[in-house]
C-alpha positions in Angstrom: -17.5 -64.4 100.5 -17.7 -67.9 99.2 -17.3 -69.1 102.9 -20.5 -67.2 103.8 -22.2 -68.6 100.9 -21.2 -72.2 101.5 -22.3 -71.8 105.1 -25.7 -70.6 104.0 -26.1 -73.6 101.4 -24.8 -76.3 103.6 -27.6 -76.0 106.0 -29.9 -76.3 103.5 -28.5 -78.9 100.6 -25.6 -80.9 102.6 -21.9 -80.5 102.2 -21.6 -82.3 99.1 -24.1 -79.9 97.1 -22.8 -76.8 98.8 -19.1 -77.6 97.6 -20.4 -78.3 94.1 -22.3 -75.2 94.1 -19.7 -72.7 95.4 -16.9 -74.5 93.5 -15.1 -75.5 96.9 -13.1 -78.6 96.7 -14.7 -81.2 99.6 -11.3 -82.1 100.8 -10.4 -78.5 101.3 -13.4 -78.0 103.4 -13.1 -81.1 105.5 -9.5 -79.9 105.8 -10.3 -76.7 107.0 -12.4 -78.2 109.6 -9.8 -79.9 111.4 -6.1 -78.5 110.3 -3.2 -80.4 111.2 -1.2 -78.4 113.7 2.1 -77.1 112.5 5.5 -79.0 113.5 7.6 -76.8 115.7 10.6 -75.2 113.6 13.8 -77.6 113.6 16.8 -75.9 115.0 19.2 -75.1 112.1 22.6 -77.2 112.4 25.9 -75.0 112.4 27.5 -74.7 109.4 30.9 -76.5 108.7 32.6 -73.4 107.8 30.9 -71.4 111.2 33.8 -69.7 112.9 34.6 -70.6 116.5 33.7 -68.7 119.2 37.5 -67.6 120.0 37.6 -66.7 116.2 34.8 -64.8 116.5 36.1 -63.1 119.3 39.2 -62.2 117.8 37.6 -60.9 114.7 34.9 -58.5 116.7 38.2 -57.2 118.9 39.9 -56.3 115.5 36.7 -54.5 113.7 36.3 -52.7 117.0 39.9 -51.0 117.3 39.8 -47.4 116.8 41.8 -47.2 113.2 39.0 -49.0 112.0 36.1 -47.6 113.4 34.9 -45.7 110.1 35.4 -48.6 107.9 32.9 -50.8 106.4 33.1 -54.5 107.6 33.4 -55.9 104.1 35.9 -54.1 101.4 34.0 -52.3 98.7 30.9 -51.8 100.5 31.8 -48.3 101.5 33.3 -46.9 98.4 
């Protein structure tokens, strides 16, 4: 709604007056005209406590054994 009012008034009065009348900051107005591109997310570092691929495979093999099929992966979660 404010954007519509701003656009209608800006053509007649100018940017500064339109900002003043609509309560919109001039800096915000100009920032919206040419927004900065978002930087690409940087990859997260592997935590120092992360399991090695061999450890992970060993744990998954243990959890997939028939005697553990009906148990929750963490103690206390299924009770």
